[in-house]
GUDOKE-514728 format. One record per residue: residue in three letters; x, y, z of N, C-alpha, C, O in turn; residue number from 1. Coordinates in steps of 0.1 Angstrom, whole numbers. Atoms other than C-alpha are relative to their C-alpha. Layout:
<rs>
R  rest     nu     nv     nw    cau    cav    caw     cu     cv     cw     ou     ov     ow   nr
R   Ala      X      Y      Z      X      Y      Z      X      Y      Z      X      Y      Z  NUM
...
</rs>
This chain:
<rs>
R  rest     nu     nv     nw    cau    cav    caw     cu     cv     cw     ou     ov     ow   nr
R   Unk     -3      4     19    153    -56     82     -9      4     -7    -21      1     -6    1
R   Unk     11     -7     10    137    -38     57     -3    -11    -10      6    -18    -14    2
R   Unk      3     11      7    118    -62     35      6      5    -18      6     16    -22    3
R   Unk     -4     -3     11    131    -67     -1    -11      2     -9    -19     -7    -11    4
R   Unk      7      0      8    112    -50    -27      4      4    -16     -1     12    -24    5
R   Unk     -5     -5     17    132    -50    -58    -11     -9     -8    -13     -4    -19    6
R   Unk      8      8      4    107    -79    -69    -17      7     -5    -24      6    -15    7
R   Unk     14     -8     -2     75    -57    -62     -7      7    -17     -2     17    -21    8
R   Unk      7     -8      6     52    -48    -91    -10      7      2    -21      3      5    9
R   Unk      6    -11     -3     40    -14    -87    -15      0     -8    -13     -3    -19   10
R   Unk      8     -7      4      2     -4    -96     -7      7     11     -8      7     23   11
R   Unk      7    -15     -7    -19     27    -90    -11     -5      7    -14    -17      3   12
R   Unk      8      7     -7    -46     19    -66    -14      9    -10    -13     21    -13   13
R   Unk     12     -5      9    -81     27    -87     -7     13      8    -17     19      3   14
R   Unk      7    -13     -8    -91     55    -62      9     15     -4      7     28     -3   15
R   Unk    -11    -14      1    -61     75    -71     -4      5    -15     -9     -2    -24   16
R   Unk      8     -5      9    -69    103    -95     11     -1    -16     22     -6    -16   17
R   Unk     -4      2     14    -60    105   -133     10     10     -7     16      8    -18   18
R   Unk     -6    -14     -2    -42    138   -130     13     -3      3     20      4     -5   19
R   Unk    -15      5      0     -8    123   -119      4      4     10     17      5     10   20
R   Unk     -1     -8    -11    -11    139    -87      3    -10     13     12    -18     15   21
R   Unk     -3     12    -13    -16    119    -52     -6    -12     -8    -17    -13    -14   22
R   Unk      2     14      3    -17     87    -62      6    -11      9     18    -10     13   23
R   Unk     -6      8     -8    -13     56    -42      7    -16     -6      1    -20    -16   24
R   Unk     -2     11      8      3     24    -55      2    -13      9      5    -11     20   25
R   Unk      0      8    -11      3     -7    -39      5    -16    -11      0    -17    -22   26
R   Unk     -9      8      6     27    -40    -49     -9    -15     10     -8    -17     22   27
R   Unk      7     13    -14      3    -76    -36      8    -11     -7     10    -20      1   28
R   Unk    -11      8      2     28    -99    -57     13     -5      7     22    -12      2   29
R   Unk    -13      3     -7     52   -102    -30     -9    -11     10    -21    -10     14   30
R   Unk      1     13     -6     54   -135    -12     -4      6     19      4     11     28   31
R   Unk      5     -4    -15     28   -127     22      2     10      9      3      9     21   32
R   Unk      4    -14     -2     26    -91     24      0      8    -15      4      5    -26   33
R   Unk      5     -7      8     13    -62      8     12     11      1     19     11     11   34
R   Unk    -13    -11      1     39    -32      1    -11     12     -9    -16     12    -20   35
R   Unk      6    -16      6     21      7     -4      7     10      1     14     12     11   36
R   Unk     -8     -9     -2     36     35    -12     -6     13     -9    -16     14    -16   37
R   Unk      7    -14      9     33     73    -27      7     -1    -12     19     -1    -13   38
R   Unk     -8     -3     13     40     73    -64      7     13     -4     13     13    -15   39
R   Unk    -11     -9      1     58    107    -61     10     -1      4     19      7      1   40
R   Unk    -13      0     -8     84     96    -40      2    -17     -3      0    -25      7   41
R   Unk      0     16     -2     89     57    -53     11     -5      7     11    -17     11   42
R   Unk    -12      5     -9    122     55    -36     -1      3     11      8      0     18   43
R   Unk      4     -5    -16    107     69     -4     -5    -19      5     -5    -30      0   44
R   Unk      5     10     -9     95     46     23    -12     -8     -4    -22     -1     -6   45
R   Unk     13     11      0     68     16     18     -7     -5     14     -2     -9     24   46
R   Unk      5      5    -13     42      6     42     -2    -16     -3     -7    -21    -13   47
R   Unk      1     19      4     44    -34     45    -11     -4      9    -12      0     20   48
R   Unk     11      5    -10     12    -54     57      3    -15     -3      7    -20    -14   49
R   Unk      6     14      2      5    -90     63    -11     -2     -8    -12      9    -13   50
R   Unk     14      3      7    -27   -101     45     -8      3     12    -18     10     11   51
R   Unk     10     -4    -10    -42    -99     80      1     13      5     -8     18     12   52
R   Unk      0    -13     -5    -31    -69     87     -6     12     -6    -13     21     -1   53
R   Unk      7     -9     14    -40    -53     54    -14      2      3    -20     13      6   54
R   Unk     14      0     -9    -76    -71     63     -6     11     10    -15     19      7   55
R   Unk      1     -8    -11    -78    -53     93      1     15      0     -6     22      7   56
R   Unk     -2    -16      3    -65    -18     81    -15      4     -8    -21     14     -5   57
R   Unk     13     -6     11    -96    -17     54    -12     -1     10    -19      9     11   58
R   Unk      9     -2     -7   -118    -26     77     -3      8     11    -15     10     15   59
R   Unk     -1    -12     -9   -110     -3    103     -5     13     -5     -9     22      3   60
R   Unk     -1    -12      7   -113     23     76    -18      2     -4    -25     11     -1   61
R   Unk     14      0      0   -148     12     65     -7      1     10    -16     10     10   62
R   Unk     11     -3    -14   -163      9    100      1     13      7     -6     17     16   63
R   Unk     -4    -14     -8   -146     43    109      4     -4     16      0      2     26   64
R   Unk     -7      0    -12   -127     27    138     14      1     -2     22     -3      5   65
R   Unk    -19     -3     -1    -93     36    127      5      6      7      5     18      5   66
R   Unk     -7    -13     -9    -75     51    154    -10     -5     13     -5      0     24   67
R   Unk     10     -8    -11   -106     46    180      7    -15     11      3    -16     23   68
</rs>
């Protein structure tokens, strides 16, 4: 079952460019989950993470162990 993202309050990542091009948006106001989407395709799919999954994902990026 797909999560209900109708109440999501999307904001651009601080790491996204200001030219309106390649932007990532995050919704962190959702109960017990975070959602990530491509701002160029707001009606497209979103990646959904629990807080623990998001923390592990970010840590693996920072440590260079993503996919290892």
